[in-house]
C-alpha positions in Angstrom: -41.6 92.0 -13.1 -40.9 92.4 -9.2 -42.5 90.3 -6.7 -44.4 92.2 -4.1 -42.8 92.4 -0.5 -46.1 91.4 1.0 -47.0 95.0 2.3 -50.6 96.0 1.4 -51.7 92.4 0.2 -55.1 91.1 0.4 -55.6 87.4 2.0 -57.0 86.2 -1.3 -54.5 84.7 -2.7 -52.3 83.7 0.6 -51.2 80.0 0.7 -48.8 80.4 3.8 -48.5 83.1 6.7 -44.8 82.0 7.3 -42.3 80.2 5.6 -39.2 78.4 7.2 -36.8 77.3 4.8 -33.4 75.6 4.8 -30.3 76.2 2.1 -27.6 74.1 1.8 -25.1 72.4 -0.5 -25.7 68.5 -0.7 -22.6 66.6 0.3 -20.6 69.4 1.7 -21.3 68.5 5.1 -21.5 71.9 7.1 -22.2 73.8 4.0 -25.5 71.4 3.9 -26.3 72.1 7.6 -29.6 74.4 6.8 -30.9 71.8 4.3 -30.6 68.7 6.6 -31.9 70.9 9.7 -34.8 71.6 8.0 -35.3 68.0 6.8 -35.7 67.4 10.7 -37.8 70.3 11.4 -40.4 68.6 9.1 -41.1 65.9 11.1 -42.1 68.1 14.2 -45.6 69.9 14.5 -46.3 73.3 12.8 -49.5 75.5 12.6 -51.1 74.6 9.3 -50.3 78.2 8.2 -46.6 77.7 8.6 -44.6 75.7 5.6 -41.3 74.1 6.5 -39.4 73.2 3.0 -35.9 72.6 1.7 -35.0 75.7 -0.6 -31.7 74.1 -1.7 -32.7 74.8 -5.3 -31.8 77.5 -7.9 -32.5 81.1 -6.6 -35.0 81.6 -9.3 -37.1 78.6 -8.1 -36.6 80.1 -4.6 -38.2 83.1 -6.2 -40.9 81.5 -7.9 -42.0 79.4 -4.4 -41.9 82.9 -2.5 -44.1 84.1 -5.2 -46.5 81.1 -5.3 -46.8 81.0 -1.3 -46.9 84.6 -0.8 -45.7 84.5 3.0 -46.1 87.5 5.2 -42.7 86.1 7.0 -39.9 84.0 5.8 -37.1 82.6 8.2 -34.0 81.3 6.3 -31.2 79.2 7.5 -28.1 78.1 6.2 -24.4 78.4 7.0 -21.9 81.3 5.9 -18.8 81.3 6.5 -17.9 84.9 8.1 -14.3 84.0 9.5 -15.2 86.8 12.3 -16.8 84.2 14.7 -15.8 80.5 16.1 -17.2 77.6 14.1 -20.9 77.0 15.5 -21.3 80.5 16.2 -25.4 81.3 15.5 -26.2 84.4 14.2 -29.6 85.9 13.7 -30.8 89.4 12.2 -33.5 90.7 10.0 -32.5 90.6 6.4 -31.7 94.1 4.5 -34.4 94.2 1.6 -32.2 96.8 -0.2 -31.1 95.3 -3.5 -27.4 94.4 -3.3 -24.6 95.6 -5.6 -24.9 94.4 -9.5 -21.8 92.4 -9.1 -23.1 90.5 -6.1 -25.7 89.7 -7.9 -24.0 88.6 -10.9 -22.1 86.4 -9.0 -25.2 85.2 -7.3 -26.6 84.3 -10.7 -23.4 82.4 -11.9 -23.1 80.2 -8.4 -26.6 79.1 -8.6 -26.4 78.1 -12.4 -23.3 76.2 -11.5 -25.2 74.3 -8.8 -24.0 76.5 -5.5 -27.2 76.4 -3.5 -25.7 78.6 -0.5 -27.3 81.1 1.9 -25.6 84.2 0.3 -26.1 83.3 -3.4 -29.6 82.8 -3.1 -30.3 86.0 -0.5 -28.7 88.2 -3.3 -30.4 87.0 -6.5 -33.9 87.3 -4.5 -33.3 90.6 -3.1 -32.7 91.9 -6.3 -35.9 90.8 -7.7 -37.7 92.0 -4.6 -38.9 88.7 -3.4 -38.6 88.8 0.2 -41.3 90.3 2.7 -40.3 92.9 4.7 -40.7 90.1 7.8 -37.6 88.1 6.5 -35.3 86.7 9.2 -31.9 84.9 8.5 -30.5 82.3 11.0 -27.2 81.2 9.9 -24.1 79.7 11.4 -20.7 79.8 11.0 -19.4 76.3 9.7 -16.1 74.5 10.3 -15.8 71.5 8.0 -16.8 72.3 4.3 -15.4 68.9 3.0 -17.2 66.5 0.7 -18.8 63.9 3.2 -22.2 62.8 5.1 -23.6 64.9 8.1 -22.0 67.7 9.7 -19.6 68.8 12.2 -20.6 68.6 16.2 -20.0 72.3 16.6 -23.2 72.8 14.5 -25.1 69.9 15.7 -24.9 71.8 19.1 -26.6 74.5 17.5 -30.0 72.7 16.5 -31.9 73.3 19.7 -31.0 77.2 20.0 -31.9 77.4 16.3 -35.4 75.5 17.3 -35.8 77.8 19.9 -35.3 80.8 18.0 -37.6 79.6 14.9 -40.3 79.3 17.7 -39.9 82.4 19.5 -40.0 84.3 15.5 -43.3 82.4 15.1 -44.6 83.6 18.1 -44.6 79.7 19.9 -43.3 78.9 23.2 -40.4 76.5 23.5 -40.4 73.5 25.8 -43.8 72.2 24.6 -45.7 75.2 26.6 -49.2 76.1 25.3 -49.1 78.1 22.4 -48.1 82.2 22.9 -50.2 84.6 21.6 -48.5 86.8 19.2 -47.1 86.9 15.9 -48.7 84.0 14.4 -52.3 85.4 15.6 -51.4 89.1 14.0 -50.5 87.3 10.7 -53.5 84.7 10.4 -56.9 85.9 9.9 -59.6 84.1 12.2 -60.0 81.5 9.3 -56.1 80.2 9.2 -55.5 80.3 13.3 -55.5 77.1 14.5 -53.3 77.6 17.9 -54.4 74.1 19.0 -52.8 72.4 16.5 -49.2 73.9 17.6 -48.6 71.4 20.1 -50.0 68.0 20.9 -49.5 68.2 24.5 -46.9 66.9 27.1 -45.6 64.2 24.8 -44.5 66.3 22.2 -41.1 67.6 23.8 -40.2 63.7 23.9 -41.0 63.7 20.0 -38.4 66.5 19.5 -36.0 65.4 21.6 -36.0 62.0 19.7 -35.9 63.8 16.4 -33.6 66.6 17.1 -31.3 65.8 20.2 -30.8 62.2 19.5 -29.7 63.3 16.0 -26.8 65.3 16.9 -26.3 65.8 21.1 -25.9 62.1 21.4 -23.3 61.9 18.9 -21.1 64.1 20.7 -21.5 62.5 24.1 -22.0 58.9 23.0 -21.3 56.8 26.3 -22.0 53.3 26.2 -22.4 52.0 29.3 -22.2 48.5 28.5 -19.1 46.5 27.5 -20.1 46.0 23.8 -23.2 47.2 22.0 -24.8 43.7 23.1 -26.0 45.5 26.3 -27.0 43.8 29.5 -26.5 40.5 28.1 -22.8 41.0 27.4 -22.0 42.5 31.5 -23.8 39.2 32.7 -21.6 37.1 30.3 -18.3 38.4 31.5 -16.7 35.9 33.5 -15.3 36.7 37.1 -12.5 38.8 37.6 -13.2 41.3 34.6 -15.1 44.5 34.0 -15.1 46.6 30.8 -16.3 50.1 29.6 -16.0 52.0 26.6 -16.5 55.2 25.0 -17.3 55.7 21.2 -17.3 58.9 19.5 -18.2 59.1 16.2 -16.7 61.9 13.9 -19.3 64.5 13.3 -23.0 64.4 12.9 -25.2 62.4 10.8 -24.6 58.9 11.2 -25.5 56.7 14.0 -22.1 55.0 14.0 -18.9 55.4 12.7 -16.2 53.1 11.1 -14.3 52.3 14.5 -16.1 49.1 16.3 -15.3 46.6 19.1 -16.1 42.9 20.0 -16.1 41.3 23.4 -16.7 37.7 23.0 -16.7 35.1 26.1 -15.6 31.8 25.5 -16.9 28.7 27.0 -13.4 28.1 28.6 -13.5 31.3 30.6 -11.3 33.6 28.4 -12.6 36.3 26.6 -12.0 37.3 23.1 -11.7 40.9 22.3 -11.4 42.7 18.6 -11.2 46.3 18.2 -11.1 47.5 14.4 -10.7 51.1 12.6 -11.9 51.2 9.0 -10.2 53.8 6.8 -12.7 56.5 5.3 -16.0 57.5 6.8 -19.6 57.5 5.9 -22.1 55.0 4.8 -19.4 52.6 2.9 -17.2 52.7 5.9 -20.0 51.7 8.5 -21.3 48.9 6.0 -17.3 47.6 5.5 -17.2 47.9 9.6 -20.6 45.7 10.0 -19.1 43.1 7.5 -15.7 42.6 9.4 -17.4 42.9 12.9 -19.5 39.9 12.1 -16.9 38.2 10.6 -14.4 38.8 13.8 -17.3 37.4 15.9 -17.6 34.4 14.2 -14.0 33.5 13.9 -13.6 34.4 17.5 -16.3 31.7 18.4 -14.1 29.0 17.0 -12.1 29.4 20.2 -9.1 28.2 18.9 -7.6 30.8 21.3 -5.4 32.2 19.0 -5.5 36.1 18.1 -3.0 35.7 15.2 -4.9 33.1 13.6 -8.3 35.3 13.6 -6.3 38.0 12.0 -5.0 35.7 9.2 -8.4 34.6 8.5 -9.8 38.4 8.3 -6.5 38.9 6.2 -8.3 36.0 3.4 -11.4 37.3 3.9 -9.9 41.0 3.0 -8.0 39.3 0.1 -11.0 37.2 -1.3 -13.7 40.1 -0.9 -11.7 43.3 -1.3 -13.6 44.2 1.5 -12.0 46.0 4.5 -8.5 46.2 3.1 -6.4 48.3 5.1 -8.1 48.2 8.4 -6.5 48.7 11.4 -7.1 46.0 13.7 -6.0 44.6 17.1 -7.2 40.7 18.5 -6.9 39.7 22.0 -7.6 36.7 24.0 -7.6 37.4 27.9 -7.1 34.7 30.7 -8.5 36.4 33.9 -7.5 33.8 36.1 -3.8 34.5 35.1 -3.7 37.8 33.8 -2.2 36.3 30.7 -3.2 38.6 27.2 -2.2 37.4 23.8 -2.3 39.7 21.1 -2.1 40.2 17.5 -1.8 43.8 15.8 -2.6 44.8 12.6 -1.8 48.0 12.1 -3.5 49.6 14.9 -2.4 51.7 18.0 -0.6 50.0 20.9 -2.1 48.8 24.2 -1.5 50.9 27.3 -1.3 48.8 30.6 -2.2 51.3 33.6 -1.2 49.6 36.7 -3.0 50.1 40.0 -0.4 52.9 41.1 -0.6 54.9 37.9 2.3 53.6 36.0 1.6 53.1 32.3 3.3 51.0 29.7 2.8 50.9 26.2 2.6 47.3 24.5 4.6 47.4 21.3 5.0 43.6 20.6 2.9 41.7 18.0 2.6 44.3 15.7 2.0 44.0 11.8 0.6 46.2 8.8 -3.2 46.5 8.9 -5.7 44.1 7.1 -4.6 43.0 3.3 -1.6 45.0 3.7 1.0 42.4 4.4 2.8 39.2 3.0 1.0 35.9 2.9 1.6 33.5 6.0 0.6 33.8 10.0 0.4 36.9 11.7 3.0 37.8 14.5 1.6 37.0 18.2 2.7 38.4 21.4 2.0 37.7 25.1 1.8 39.9 28.0 1.1 39.2 31.8 -1.2 41.8 33.8 -1.0 42.3 37.5 -4.2 42.3 39.2 -6.2 45.5 39.2 -4.1 46.5 36.5 -6.5 48.3 33.3 -5.8 47.5 30.0 -6.6 50.3 27.2 -7.1 49.5 23.8 -8.2 52.6 21.6 -8.4 53.7 18.1 -6.1 56.3 16.0 -8.7 59.1 16.3 -8.1 59.4 19.7 -4.2 60.4 19.4 -4.0 61.8 15.8 -5.6 64.4 13.9 -4.2 66.4 10.9 -3.1 68.8 12.8 -1.5 66.5 15.9 1.1 63.8 15.5 0.7 60.5 16.8 3.8 60.7 19.2 2.6 63.9 20.6 -1.1 62.6 21.0 0.4 59.2 22.5 2.6 61.2 25.5 -0.9 63.0 26.0 -3.0 59.7 26.5 -0.1 58.3 28.7 -0.2 61.3 30.5 -3.9 61.7 30.8 -4.2 57.9 31.8 -1.7 58.2 34.8 -3.8 60.8 36.7 -7.1 59.5 35.8 -9.9 58.5 38.7 -10.0 54.8 39.6 -13.5 54.1 38.6 -13.3 52.4 35.3 -16.0 55.0 33.8 -14.4 57.8 35.0 -11.0 56.9 33.6 -12.7 56.9 30.3 -14.1 60.2 30.7 -11.2 61.8 31.9 -8.9 60.1 29.1 -11.3 61.6 26.7 -11.7 64.9 28.0 -7.8 65.5 28.2 -7.0 64.2 24.8 -9.8 65.8 22.6 -9.7 69.2 24.5 -9.1 71.8 22.0 -8.5 69.3 19.2 -10.2 69.5 16.1 -11.0 66.0 15.4 -11.5 64.5 11.8 -12.0 60.8 12.6 -13.9 58.3 14.6 -12.8 57.7 18.3 -13.0 54.4 20.5 -11.6 53.5 23.8 -12.1 50.2 25.6 -10.8 49.8 29.0 -10.8 46.4 30.3 -9.8 45.5 34.0 -8.3 42.6 36.1 -10.1 42.6 39.6 -8.7 39.0 40.7 -7.3 39.2 44.1 -4.1 37.4 43.3 -1.4 40.3 44.0 1.5 38.1 43.1 1.3 38.6 39.3 3.9 41.5 38.1 3.9 43.4 34.8 5.4 40.9 32.1 6.0 41.6 28.4 7.6 39.3 26.1 7.0 37.1 22.5 4.1 34.5 22.7 4.8 30.7 21.2 
């Protein structure tokens, strides 16, 4: 039996006038975008006659739900890899309700029975049975990353606000927290269902939307930590005289508030500063949990104040061996003395450091290198000592800045050195310049973290030196 299209129906059995539905494949990043997006739309205020639902179920269940609700309008959201537009392109169109070819319906049934709840599969099956109303709108996005994992790519994160605006427009609602706009909803709803006062809660509503939507996506792509580390203003006050710091963090994709890259700045009572920067392998919740454990341990070890980076790395080696947590994590441990420019370091499988002199000359620090955590022989870690001239900048960064699956590390390092040599002098602008230069036109596949440390002591007699430590 075919479900009626909605033309000429009475209002007696109507449960809603508009259905906003998201479709996706859980766990497949961009292919799950519609489902994740509608989950956040559900936190916003909508008129009582508008239902916002996750439709990521088999097509015949979607068909049953449409029959139950009898909506006069349907807005469907999801991703579709058409291959004709760049990733992140948003396409909006009115659905052609003509029945699809039989082979398309058959394939849709096969896919949906196998758990494939993508947009095209559901559209084909429901169209075949006439389940959509005449006014059915599809908003689809071209995906980029269809791999298994949490969240979705930044390109799709940038589509959230435009799609929200499109949805409001289709429902006859004004954007930006304006008063309800007479239009489609009034035409659809009888007086008993029309409640325009429920559409917007007042001037506070835009801030709620920004917290629920923009914070979820936009802040991930342009995450800028203005403080030397996540401790905030307390950490800035704790830095000793003659030293300043800036950091930029860009977790890969969208869906997590933090990635597997992390750093710590620990001022010591001696006036020195311990610095640890790490890159946990993998991604997702497991990587974040591992990062949290290692970061806490590194902070505690740094506070022991034996001022040996090699000892800190060795302690983390033993922790990894005993707990099996954080194996193959790349990590760099430093101890800086601002008064003398001395930097003691131990590198456990991480990127080399970059020293940027005041005149723009850049030098890589390759000494003190060893394997990642848990990946080397027993015994003490190597350690090196370098001396930095005044007004020089030390750049410590994770692999995501210089390497992708399509770009070799050597190429990325060369680009990093060139960008550092032409960067503005101000520390914050320097970090922004390097990230823009290294990540432009690059399909990232890892977290990125860049930490810039500058010595500002007036003693200009120091010169750049690199050599093995004691």
